[in-house]
Structure formats: structure tokens, C-alpha cells
C-alpha positions as CSV (number, residue, x, y, z in Angstrom):
1,X,-5.4,9.1,21.8
2,X,-3.6,6.1,22.9
3,X,-0.1,5.2,22.7
4,X,1.4,3.6,19.5
5,X,4.7,2.1,19.0
6,X,6.0,1.1,15.5
7,X,8.8,-0.5,14.5
8,X,10.0,0.1,10.9
9,X,12.7,-2.1,9.6
10,X,14.6,-1.6,5.9
11,X,18.1,-1.4,5.1
12,X,17.9,2.0,3.7
13,X,18.6,4.9,6.6
14,X,16.6,7.1,3.6
15,X,13.4,4.5,3.7
16,X,13.3,3.9,7.4
17,X,14.0,8.3,8.2
18,X,11.6,9.0,5.7
19,X,8.8,7.1,7.4
20,X,9.3,7.8,10.1
21,X,8.9,11.1,9.8
22,X,5.9,11.0,8.0
23,X,4.5,8.6,10.7
24,X,5.3,11.9,13.0
25,X,2.0,13.4,11.6
26,X,-0.2,10.9,13.3
27,X,-2.1,12.1,16.4
28,X,-1.5,11.1,20.2
29,X,1.8,9.9,21.7
30,X,4.0,7.6,19.4
31,X,6.8,5.8,20.0
32,X,9.4,5.0,16.4
33,X,12.2,2.2,16.6
34,X,14.1,1.5,13.6
35,X,16.2,-1.7,12.4
36,X,18.5,-1.6,9.3
37,X,18.6,-5.4,9.2
38,X,17.4,-9.0,10.2
39,X,19.1,-9.5,13.1
40,X,18.3,-6.1,14.7
41,X,14.6,-6.4,13.7
42,X,14.5,-9.7,15.2
43,X,16.7,-8.5,18.3
44,X,14.4,-5.7,18.5
45,X,10.8,-8.2,18.6
46,X,12.0,-10.2,21.7
47,X,12.5,-7.3,23.8
48,X,9.8,-5.1,22.7
49,X,6.1,-5.7,21.6
50,X,5.4,-3.2,19.0
51,X,1.9,-2.3,18.0
52,X,2.7,-2.0,14.6
53,X,5.6,-3.6,12.6
54,X,6.7,-2.0,9.0
55,X,9.4,-4.6,7.2
56,X,10.4,-4.6,4.2
57,X,10.9,-8.5,3.6
58,X,14.4,-7.8,1.4
59,X,16.4,-7.3,4.7
60,X,16.0,-11.6,5.0
61,X,17.9,-13.7,2.4
62,X,15.8,-15.8,0.3
63,X,13.6,-18.1,1.8
64,X,14.9,-17.0,5.3
65,X,11.2,-14.4,5.9
66,X,10.1,-15.3,9.8
67,X,6.4,-16.4,8.7
68,X,5.9,-17.7,12.1
69,X,7.2,-14.9,14.1
70,X,5.7,-12.4,12.2
71,X,1.7,-13.9,12.3
72,X,2.3,-15.3,16.0
73,X,0.0,-13.9,19.4
74,X,-0.7,-10.7,19.3
75,X,1.6,-9.8,15.9
76,X,-1.0,-9.4,13.6
77,X,-0.1,-6.1,12.8
78,X,2.5,-6.6,10.2
79,X,2.5,-3.8,7.7
80,X,4.7,-4.9,4.4
81,X,7.1,-2.5,2.6
82,X,7.5,-3.4,-1.0
83,X,8.3,-2.4,-4.3
84,X,6.0,-4.2,-6.4
85,X,2.1,-5.3,-5.7
86,X,2.8,-8.9,-6.8
87,X,5.6,-9.8,-4.0
88,X,5.0,-13.7,-2.8
89,X,5.5,-12.2,0.6
90,X,2.8,-9.6,0.7
91,X,0.3,-12.3,1.7
92,X,1.8,-12.6,4.8
93,X,1.1,-8.7,6.0
94,X,-2.5,-7.2,6.8
95,X,-1.4,-4.4,4.7
96,X,1.4,-3.8,2.7
97,X,3.0,0.2,1.9
98,X,4.5,0.3,-1.8
99,X,7.4,2.9,-2.0
100,X,5.3,4.9,-4.4
101,X,2.2,5.6,-2.3
102,X,1.3,9.2,-1.4
103,X,1.8,10.3,1.7
104,X,-2.1,10.3,2.4
105,X,-2.1,6.6,1.1
106,X,0.6,5.7,3.9
107,X,-1.0,7.4,7.3
108,X,-4.4,5.6,6.0
109,X,-3.3,2.5,5.7
110,X,-0.9,2.9,9.3
111,X,-4.1,4.2,10.9
112,X,-6.4,1.6,9.9
113,X,-3.9,-0.9,10.9
114,X,-3.9,0.7,14.1
115,X,-7.6,0.7,14.5
116,X,-7.4,4.6,14.1
117,X,-8.7,4.8,10.3
118,X,-10.0,8.7,9.7
119,X,-12.2,7.8,6.8
120,X,-13.8,4.3,6.3
121,X,-13.9,2.7,2.7
122,X,-17.1,4.5,2.3
123,X,-15.7,7.6,2.9
124,X,-16.4,10.9,0.7
125,X,-13.6,12.5,-0.9
126,X,-9.7,12.6,-0.6
127,X,-7.0,10.9,-1.8
128,X,-5.7,7.5,-0.3
129,X,-8.2,4.8,-0.8
130,X,-6.8,1.6,-2.3
131,X,-8.8,1.1,-5.8
132,X,-10.5,-2.5,-5.9
133,X,-9.5,-5.8,-8.5
134,X,-12.2,-4.6,-10.9
135,X,-10.8,-0.8,-10.9
136,X,-7.6,-1.6,-11.7
137,X,-8.8,-4.0,-14.5
138,X,-10.4,-0.7,-16.2
139,X,-7.1,1.6,-15.2
140,X,-5.7,-1.2,-17.1
141,X,-7.9,-1.0,-20.1
142,X,-8.0,2.7,-19.8
143,X,-4.4,2.9,-20.4
144,X,-4.5,1.3,-23.2
145,X,-6.6,3.3,-25.0
146,X,-9.8,1.6,-24.6
147,X,-12.9,3.9,-24.9
148,X,-15.9,3.5,-22.2
149,X,-17.8,1.4,-24.6
150,X,-15.1,-0.9,-25.1
151,X,-14.5,-1.2,-21.5
152,X,-17.8,-2.1,-21.1
153,X,-18.4,-4.5,-23.8
154,X,-15.1,-6.7,-22.4
155,X,-16.6,-6.5,-18.9
156,X,-20.1,-7.0,-19.9
157,X,-21.1,-4.1,-18.0
158,X,-23.1,-0.9,-18.9
159,X,-21.0,1.9,-20.0
160,X,-22.7,4.3,-17.1
161,X,-21.2,1.5,-14.9
162,X,-17.9,2.3,-16.2
163,X,-18.7,5.9,-16.1
164,X,-18.7,5.5,-12.3
165,X,-15.9,3.0,-11.9
166,X,-14.6,6.2,-13.3
167,X,-15.2,8.7,-11.1
168,X,-14.8,6.3,-8.3
169,X,-11.2,5.8,-9.3
170,X,-10.5,9.4,-9.9
171,X,-11.9,10.4,-6.4
172,X,-9.5,7.4,-4.5
173,X,-6.4,8.4,-6.3
174,X,-6.7,12.2,-7.1
175,X,-6.1,11.6,-10.9
176,X,-8.1,12.8,-13.5
177,X,-6.1,12.5,-16.8
178,X,-5.9,9.5,-18.9
179,X,-1.7,10.0,-19.1
180,X,-2.1,10.4,-15.3
181,X,-4.0,6.9,-15.0
182,X,-1.1,5.3,-17.4
183,X,1.7,6.5,-15.1
184,X,0.2,4.9,-12.3
185,X,-0.7,1.7,-14.4
186,X,2.9,1.6,-15.5
187,X,3.7,2.0,-11.6
188,X,1.7,-0.5,-10.1
189,X,2.5,-3.5,-12.7
190,X,-0.7,-2.8,-14.3
191,X,0.6,-2.9,-18.0
192,X,4.5,-2.6,-18.8
193,X,5.6,-0.4,-21.6
194,X,5.7,-3.2,-24.3
195,X,1.4,-2.7,-24.3
196,X,1.5,1.0,-24.5
197,X,3.6,1.1,-27.5
198,X,1.7,-1.9,-29.6
């Protein structure tokens, strides 16, 4: 495998070290640099040319995220590090790692951006795949307690299609229970607690 250099930027030492440790599982020669603040990040970007930058945009003050710097030239391999899927800055990233992503998902996202993906989106089995917007909607409805028939009626699809979506969701997320999907929906802001208690 060719050499891969990664620059991780987050203000949390634990997050940086944890992510660096996880990335050590990638195959091949790997160089990992870390930045704990925006000044260090910008300095490292001036003097190094990492293959991938993993950045939590919260290291920048509000409104000062360097969009131009992140998107210019070969620096299109920028992965966001985020607590939530609805962050405004997520649109600037080729991919986003969420802090509640399982290990397999994080590794697959980095491999994909690095061009080393082991399993394509059509791959069989194994966790670590992103679910589609339609599947997210189905997870939301499952978490709200709707039956397959009720989901089918709401989405104007057949019950069989709902069952197929549920199988795909289970395969991608590795979550087999309704309670597990409910927790996933809450953690990923697909529903909020008030909706469950109704």
C-alpha cells in the first residue's frame, strides 16, 4: 500500500489520540500529525501536504472556518469531525466522521476518502455503511412505533419494500432490535425525546 499522511485537528487530546490509535489499524505506511488548535492546523497545512485532513471545525471561532483553504487545490480530501449531522460546516467536507460512529464506520470512511475502500456500497455484510435518507426516514418511523404497514402507507410504497429497507438497515448498522434503532435515531437526531413520549 502507498504511504498515507493524515492530519487530525481537534481541541480534545483524548479525541485526537483515540482517532490516531484507531487509524493505526489502516493497512500500509502511515504518518499521523496532530493539531490541537486552529493556529497549529494552519501552520501545519502551510508546511506539509497531508493526504487527508480530519478536522473539527469548532477549533475555529464562529464564522472563521477557512473554507477557501480547505477546498483549494489537492486539499479536497477533508473529513469533518462532528457531534451532529446537521452542522452547517458538514457541507464543506467530502465525508464526516461523527463522534458516535462505530470503529468500522470510521475506518471505512477514511479508506473511502483515501481511495482504499475494502467494501463498496454494494458490498455484502458487515457494519460501517451509511444509510440512505430514505432508510433514515424509515428508522425514524420505526423508532416512533409505526408498523411496516403504517410506514408503507406514509411513504406510498409496498410493505415488502419496507421489509427490504429494514433488512438493509440491519445489515448496514448491525442493529437488530427496535430499541436499538430507537437509540440510534436519538443519537443521530432523527427523532427527539419529546416525540417518543407522545
